[in-house]
Each structure stands twice: as C-alpha cells, then as structure tokens.
C-alpha positions in Angstrom: 195.2 26.1 55.7 192.4 28.6 56.3 193.5 30.7 53.3 193.6 27.6 51.1 190.1 26.6 52.2 188.9 30.1 51.6 190.4 30.1 48.1 188.9 26.7 47.3 185.5 27.9 48.5 185.8 31.0 46.5 186.7 29.1 43.3 183.8 26.7 43.8 181.4 29.7 44.2 182.7 31.4 41.1 182.5 28.1 39.1 178.9 27.6 40.3 178.0 31.2 39.5 179.5 30.8 36.0 177.6 27.6 35.5 174.3 29.2 36.5 175.0 32.2 34.2 175.7 29.9 31.3 172.5 27.9 32.0 170.6 31.2 32.1 172.0 32.3 28.8 170.9 29.0 27.2 167.4 29.2 28.7 167.0 32.7 27.3 168.6 31.9 23.9 167.7 33.2 21.4 166.3 36.5 22.5 167.1 38.2 19.2 167.6 37.3 15.5 170.3 34.7 14.7 172.6 35.2 11.7 173.5 32.2 9.7 176.5 32.8 7.4 176.5 30.8 4.2 180.0 31.1 2.6 178.6 30.0 -0.8 176.4 31.5 -3.4 172.6 31.8 -3.5 170.7 28.8 -4.9 173.3 26.2 -4.1 172.8 23.2 -1.7 174.2 25.1 1.3 172.1 28.1 0.7 168.9 26.2 0.1 169.4 23.9 3.1 170.3 26.8 5.3 167.0 28.5 4.4 165.1 25.3 5.0 166.7 24.7 8.4 166.6 28.4 9.3 162.8 28.5 8.7 162.3 25.5 11.0 164.5 26.9 13.7 162.6 30.2 13.5 159.4 28.2 14.2 161.1 26.4 17.1 162.7 29.4 18.8 160.4 32.2 17.8 163.2 34.3 16.5 164.3 35.0 12.9 167.3 33.0 11.5 168.7 35.4 8.9 170.7 33.8 6.1 173.7 35.9 5.0 175.6 34.8 1.9 179.3 35.8 2.2 181.0 34.2 -0.8 184.5 34.1 -2.1 187.8 32.2 -1.9 186.2 28.8 -1.9 184.3 29.4 1.4 187.2 31.0 3.2 185.8 34.6 3.3 182.5 33.5 4.9 184.2 31.1 7.3 186.6 33.9 8.4 183.6 36.2 9.1 182.1 33.5 11.3 185.4 33.0 13.2 185.6 36.8 14.0 182.0 36.9 15.3 181.2 37.0 19.0 180.9 33.5 20.6 177.3 34.0 21.8 175.3 31.7 19.6 173.9 34.6 17.5 176.3 33.8 14.5 176.3 30.4 13.0 178.2 29.0 10.0 176.6 26.7 7.4 179.6 24.7 6.2 180.4 21.6 4.2 183.3 19.4 3.3 184.7 22.5 1.6 185.9 23.6 5.0 187.5 20.3 5.8 189.3 20.2 2.4 190.5 23.7 2.8 192.5 22.7 5.9 195.0 21.1 3.6 194.3 23.0 0.3 194.5 26.6 1.6 197.4 26.9 4.0 197.3 30.7 3.9 193.9 31.0 5.5 193.8 32.9 8.8 191.9 30.3 10.9 192.0 26.7 11.9 188.7 25.0 11.6 188.8 22.9 14.8 190.5 25.6 16.9 188.5 28.6 15.9 185.0 27.0 15.4 182.8 24.7 17.5 180.9 21.9 15.9 177.1 22.0 16.4 175.5 19.4 14.1 175.6 17.9 10.6 172.4 18.5 8.6 172.4 16.3 5.4 174.4 14.8 2.7 173.9 14.3 -1.1 175.4 12.3 -3.9 176.9 14.3 -6.8 176.3 13.8 -10.5 178.7 14.1 -13.4 177.1 16.0 -16.2 178.3 17.2 -19.6 176.9 19.8 -22.1 174.8 18.0 -24.7 177.2 19.1 -27.5 179.9 16.9 -26.0 180.1 13.7 -28.2 179.9 11.2 -25.4 176.8 9.2 -24.2 178.5 7.3 -21.3 181.2 8.0 -18.7 183.6 5.7 -20.5 183.1 7.5 -23.8 183.8 10.8 -22.0 187.0 9.4 -20.5 188.1 8.1 -23.9 187.4 11.5 -25.4 189.4 13.3 -22.7 192.3 10.9 -23.2 192.3 11.7 -26.9 192.4 15.4 -26.2 194.5 15.9 -23.0 194.1 19.4 -21.5 191.5 20.4 -24.0 188.3 19.7 -22.1 187.2 21.9 -19.1 185.2 21.2 -16.0 183.5 23.8 -13.8 183.3 24.1 -10.0 182.1 26.6 -7.5 185.7 27.3 -6.4 188.9 25.8 -5.0 188.4 23.3 -2.3 184.6 22.9 -2.8 183.3 19.3 -3.0 182.7 19.7 -6.7 186.4 20.7 -7.2 187.7 17.8 -5.0 185.4 15.3 -6.7 186.6 16.5 -10.1 190.3 16.2 -9.2 189.7 12.7 -7.7 187.9 11.7 -10.9 190.8 13.0 -13.0 193.3 11.1 -10.9 191.3 7.8 -10.8 190.3 8.0 -14.5 193.8 9.0 -15.7 192.7 12.0 -17.6 193.7 15.6 -18.0 190.9 18.1 -17.6 191.3 21.9 -17.0 189.6 23.1 -13.8 187.6 26.3 -14.3 186.6 27.7 -10.8 183.6 30.0 -10.7 182.6 32.3 -7.9 179.7 30.1 -6.8 177.8 26.9 -7.9 175.1 28.9 -9.7 177.6 30.5 -12.0 179.4 27.1 -12.5 176.1 25.5 -13.3 175.3 28.2 -15.8 178.7 27.6 -17.4 178.1 24.0 -18.2 174.4 24.6 -19.2 175.6 27.4 -21.5 178.4 25.2 -23.0 181.3 27.5 -21.8 182.7 24.4 -20.1 182.2 20.8 -21.0 181.6 19.1 -17.7 180.7 19.7 -14.1 180.2 17.5 -11.0 177.3 19.0 -9.0 175.0 18.0 -6.1 172.1 15.8 -7.3 169.4 18.1 -5.7 170.8 21.2 -7.5 171.5 19.6 -10.9 168.6 17.1 -11.3 166.1 19.6 -12.7 168.6 20.5 -15.4 169.1 16.8 -16.2 165.4 16.1 -16.5 165.1 19.3 -18.6 167.7 18.0 -21.1 169.9 21.0 -20.5 172.8 18.7 -19.5 173.5 15.0 -19.9 174.0 12.9 -16.8 176.9 10.4 -17.1 177.0 9.0 -13.6 176.3 9.6 -9.9 179.0 9.4 -7.3 177.4 7.4 -4.4 177.8 3.7 -3.6 174.3 3.1 -5.0 172.2 4.7 -7.7 170.3 7.9 -6.9 166.6 7.6 -6.5 166.3 11.0 -8.2 168.3 10.0 -11.2 167.9 6.2 -11.3 168.9 5.9 -15.0 172.4 7.2 -14.3 174.8 4.5 -13.3 177.2 5.1 -10.4 180.8 5.9 -11.2 181.7 2.5 -9.8 179.2 0.8 -12.1 180.6 2.9 -15.0 184.0 1.4 -14.5 186.0 3.3 -11.9 186.3 1.0 -8.9 186.3 2.6 -5.5 185.2 6.1 -6.6 182.9 7.8 -4.2 182.2 11.5 -3.5 179.4 13.4 -1.7 178.6 16.8 -0.3 177.5 17.1 3.3 176.4 20.2 5.2 176.6 21.1 8.9 176.5 24.0 11.4 179.4 25.4 13.4 179.7 28.4 15.8 182.6 30.5 16.9 184.9 28.8 19.4 184.0 29.5 23.0 180.3 29.6 22.3 178.7 28.3 25.6 178.3 24.5 25.5 174.7 24.9 26.8 173.8 27.0 23.7 175.6 24.5 21.4 173.6 21.7 22.9 170.3 23.6 22.6 170.9 24.3 18.8 172.0 20.7 18.3 168.8 19.4 19.8 166.7 21.6 17.6 168.6 20.7 14.4 168.4 17.0 15.2 164.6 17.4 15.7 164.3 19.3 12.5 166.1 16.8 10.2 163.9 14.0 11.6 160.6 15.7 10.8 158.6 13.5 8.3 158.0 16.5 6.0 161.7 17.3 5.9 162.7 13.7 5.3 160.2 13.4 2.5 161.3 16.7 0.8 165.0 15.8 1.0 164.4 12.2 -0.2 162.6 13.7 -3.3 165.6 15.9 -3.8 168.2 13.2 -3.3 169.5 14.4 0.2 169.8 12.2 3.3 169.4 13.7 6.8 172.3 13.4 9.2 172.1 13.4 13.0 174.9 13.6 15.5 175.8 15.0 18.9 178.3 17.9 18.9 180.9 15.4 20.1 180.1 12.9 17.3 180.2 15.8 14.8 183.6 16.9 16.1 185.0 13.4 15.5 183.4 13.3 12.1 185.0 16.6 11.1 188.5 15.6 12.3 188.2 12.4 10.3 187.1 14.3 7.2 190.1 16.6 7.5 192.4 13.6 7.4 190.4 12.0 4.5 190.8 15.1 2.3 194.4 15.6 3.2 195.1 12.2 1.8 193.1 12.9 -1.4 195.0 16.2 -1.9 198.2 14.2 -2.0 196.9 12.5 -5.2 196.9 15.7 -7.3 198.8 19.0 -7.5 197.4 21.9 -5.6 195.6 24.5 -7.7 197.5 27.6 -8.7 
C-alpha cells in the first residue's frame, strides 16, 4: 500500500511538473523565428494569405514568421515537410481543402492528415470563378457546356495540381455538367493562371481574389462563380447554380496546422492570435474587397471541420475517376 501511494504521488508530481513545463513553453513562445510552410506556389491564395497572417502574427509575437514555399505533388511535398518537423510550434503548415481531398485522392502519401498534424485554426474562405480564354466562342456557361459537348475531350482546363480545390471543382463541374474536359495540372496556380491567360488551355476554375484582376483586365472571360450567392467582387458573373447547374458549390478555404504532439498550450496561443487577426477591421475590409471571408474556430472545432471535409471530398472523388 505504501509503495502504491508513493507511486501515485510520484506520478502526480511528474504530471504537475510536465504541465508547468508546457505552460512555461507556451509563455515563452515564440522566442525565435517561426517557419510557415506553404505547400503551394508564390502568388496564389495560400501564399498571399500566409504572408498577410504572418505579418500580423509577427506584430503580435515580436518574432518573424518566415514563409517558405515547398511546392509539388499537389501539396503533398510541403505537407510531408511539415509532418517531419519538430513538434515545438516553430513549424506551421498553411493548408487548404487540397489536404483534405488528398486523403482519398493520394493513397500513396506517407502521412495521414489527422494523425500526423494538429489543427490550429482556419483562416478564410473564397468562392471560385470559372474563366475561359477570350478566344473560346462562348459568352455564357451554358454556351461553354454546349461547346464542350460538341467536342468531347477536345477542350482543356488548368489547375495547380492534383487534389487542389481547382482540380476538384473542375472534376465536380465535369460530372454535374456531363462534359468531357481534359485536366492539365500545372506545378502551381500562377503557372495555371498563365496557361489560361496565354490561351494554352481553354478554361480554369480559380479563386476569386487571385483571378478577379485578370477578369477586370479582360485577359479572361468570367462565366460563373461557385458560391451560393454572387460574388461582391465579380457581381456581373452569375453563380453556377443560376447558370443552370443546380446544387453546384465549390470554395477554397485556408487554415493552419502544426506537427502532431505540438503542446496544446502553444496550439491554443497561436489559435487565439489567428482568431484575433482575422477579426481585425482592416483585415476584414481587405479580404471583403478581395472576395475572401474570415473564418474563426477553436482547435477542436477546426478538428471537427477537417474530419467532415475529408468525408465530403471522399464522396466527391467517387463521382469521377482518379487522375492518372
């Protein structure tokens, strides 16, 4: 009995010491620069948003938040880099629904999202816009669908890679419209955007904040946006639902995760700072002008959101063949 009491007392002491150590780590965090891995190309929504949030967090914490673009394999390479990093809060991952889609699209990846990474917070979401090169003889979405049906397998659409929101939105559009388009994956969204602007591909579905300047500059023609309501940035473009495809909806959202086993106190500290950042009036105004909507959740709420999104995209993947 004495030994049992001694063991229980020792365990309680160790637990208390560990709790104090974790609390101390959180209080001191960050004491050096924080790396934010963006597994997508420079200039895209994830990169731009990471730099915006990183700048605010740098103000809040007094330490640099260094953005590091690690592109390739539809976000898998950068995600894998984050998974392998020490779980100390000094490596974060800016991720999107690319990662939740990859759970069913990329079975050969060397990680599991919800096992190997810890949710911190979502950041924002944006509607997408379906655009075509001006040379394509279609003025409306229905005209483009009719053109695609008359030339099955002859028209191409660009994306920033397998599993990205642009690819998933394109495949969902193909399935619901009953058309055959050829997917042309680029290395990043900037190259994909250049592909449709240059006429190498006929169509792209891109984030409104990224593509809107090209629409207003008449470099591409906007056929429809993918939200439930019209975009305030591109109000003249109907929604896909208005254009005749009932039930179609696709967005891109962005969020932060950290390597699994990152102390909960540090996760909570970053979460609080991110939630404060996305509620700042200047940030809300900027994102509203760009067509992005702030998102705010606790780590637990974001965990539930991610698990639901994994299930959602797994169901969508069943509607079309996996890319080769």
